N, C-alpha and C positions, 0 to 999 in steps of 0.2 A: 505492502500500501504506499502510496507517496506521500506527501505533505499535503498536499493537496485534497487528496482522495479522503485524509485520514477526519479533516470535518464535514466531509458528507453525509447525509443523514434519510437517504434515497432508502425508501419499504419501510421505515421507521414510526409511530408515531405518537408527536406531542401534543399534553394540554396543557392548556395556558390559563390561568385559572383570570378573572379577571381582563379578557385578551379584546375587549371590545373597543378599547380605547386606550392613550396617551403609551408608558412604555410598554404595557401586554400588547397594543396594537401591533406595535415598532416589532417587537418578542414573533409574535404569530406570523408576520410578513415575512422575519430572519431565516428563521424555521422551513418558512416553505420554501423560501428559497433555495433550501439548501439539501431539500429535496423531502423531507417529511409531510407526512397527513399532517394534516390541525386541529384539533377539536379544543372549542374555543368554550369554558366552563363559566357561565353568568347568570346572574337571576331574570337580566331581561333579554330574551330568545331573542323578539322583535327589536330590542335595540343594537340589538349583535348583526340580523340581517347586515349593514353595510359592511362593516369587516369580512364578512364570509362570500360574499359577495364581491369583494376587494380579491382577497386572495385567489376564487376561483380566477375572476381576470388572469390573474397572474401566474397561473397552474398550478392551486395548490387545490387538493382535496383539501375539504375544510367542509364542517356544519357547527352550530351553538346549540350546549345542551345545558338547559336549567340547573341551576342551585345552588341554595346560599351556603356557601363552606361553613358560618359557624354548623349550619346544622351535617352533625356524623350523618344521621340517616337516611339526609336530599342529595351524598357526596354520598356517599357508598350506591347509593340506585343510578348517584349517574357513572355510577363506573362503569358495574352491568349495560348499557345503555350504550356509551362509546368502548366496549369491548363487541358488542351486538353489532353497531353500527360498521365498525373498524377493522373488529378483531382480533385485536391483539394494543399493548400500551407501554410503549417504548418510556420514553420522556415525559417530569412531570415538570411546569414552570410554575410555580407559586408565586402569584402578582398581584396575588387582588389585595387592596390592603388600605385603610381610609386613616385618616390625622386630625388630631383636634392641634388648634391652637387658643393654647388660654394658659397663664400663667398655673403653678400648682396650687396657690389657695384661695383660685375661683371650677375649679376642674370636676363637676361633678356627678355622679356615682356613673351618671348612666353614659356618658362621654368614656369617664375611663373603661368601663367593660365593652363599651361598640368597638374602642380601639384593642384591646386584647382580647375582646369575641374575635374580632375579624384577622384582626394583621398575629398572633399568637394561636389560639383555638382554631378557628379557622385552615390555618398551617397545619398544626396539628392532623386535624383530621382527614385534609388529600394524605397530606406522606402516610398517613396511619392506612389512608383506604385503598389510594393507589401504589401503595407499602407491599400493600398484601399481593394487589393481581402481581408484583414485578417479581415479586421471592418465588411465585406458585412456577412464575416463568422460568425463572433463572437468572433474572440480574434484567435491569433497568436504571434513568439517570435522574437525578433530580437536584431543581434547580431551584433555592429560595431566595426570595429575592428581600433584602436584606436593608440597609443603608449605614452610611455615612454613620450619621444621626443613633447607631452603636455605641460610638465611637468617641464620638463628638460634644458636646451642648449647643446646639442651633442658637441663631441671636441676630436679629433682633427679638423673631416673639420667640417663646415659651411651648415646648410640648413635650409635658414627660412622658406618657402615657406613650406618644410615640414612639417616643427616646426609647424608654423602658422593654417596648412592644421591641422592638425590631433587636435588639441588644437578646433576648430569649431567641429570637428567630437563627440568632449566628448560633448559639450555644448550643438549641434543638438541632442544630445542623451539623453540626461535630459528635452529639454525640449519636442521632440514628448515620451518621459516617461511619460510625468506630463497630458498632452493632452489625449495624445490615452487609459493611465490603466481604465478611464471609460469602452473603447468599448474593454476591455478585453487585446490589445497588451500591453506586455513588450517589453519594450529597453531598454538594459545593453549594455553598449562597453567593450572589455577585450583591455591594454594596454599594454603591453610584453618590458619586455627590449633589447636586445640583444640577436638577431637566428642567426643561421648561415642558413641564407638562400641566394641565387641569389641574392637578394639584399644589403647583410650585410658583407663584404666583413673578417668573425672577425679572419680570420688565419693570417693575416697580422701582422707581425711584428709593422712595425708603432700607428698601433692600438691598442696594447696592455695596455701599462699604461692607458688609460682613460678607454677602453671598456672591461677590463678583473682586471686590477688590483684594479680599483680603484672599485669592485662589488666587495658586502661584501661574496658574496660566491663562487670567484676568477675564476669564467668558464662563455660560454656561455651559454644561452640557445639551446636544438632543435625540428625543429617543433613538433617532438611525446610530449615532454614536456608540449609546449601548449596547445595542444589540448585536453586535456580533460575539459579543462576551457570551450568550447566551446560549449560544451557536457551541462555540469552542466548549463550554461549561458543558453541555448536552453530546456533544461527539466524541469520537476515539481520538481527536486528537486529541485530549485532557485525560486516554484514561490510567495514567498513574498519578491521578487527580482528584481523591476525597476531604474530606472536611475544611478543607480550604473558605476561607470568605475573602473573595476577588473586589476588591477594594478601586472602582472609578472613578473617581473625583478630582481630577485634575492641578491634585496635587496638595487639596486641601490639610486633609491632616498629618500633610509635609511638617506643619507650622507646630 
């Protein structure tokens, strides 16, 4: 196998949670371009229709499936539906997430629980349900989308629940990687810095000092710049890599 061939995903089936917009949509496109069939796991199947149409127009076999990742039974049902439709599942990208920007003393129990349920429990449900299928098949790859927020405290906005949730994702990644390596399942995490998406208002002048000027590269990323790293982690190009957190932040955490 050549170097470039090791990045290929032809014949594989990838699942992307929250894959209908932002980073998830870019991940789905990149996985499709590498040859994978793509299943989008979303709460709103109708809302994912434009992404499915875009993927199919690019020659990718794609379909959206409904599930709320905070519900274990819904995720387990979706695993069966995806296997019935595609025959197998080789790759899971845990991308679905949410964030609350609020000082710690103002965060409500409902806001804390919403972030933790989506960002941590949702990742756990998907890892367990899809991991069980991968274990039965003899292997697979899981890419959990963490954040540089697991390593630093963002400013000027405060987001304690999000930061804590992503730190949990990073260590859950290491825990599963160690346990599941004998099963042929690799588990890694991707930790992006500031990326221009619906969740991050990177263009607002009030954030420039800390979000742009404090970055050695002096800019934010686009989803398309982050997506190729998911292909790397999902493919044989990273065959000896598990339990790692790949930080892509323009050098932010170097300071």
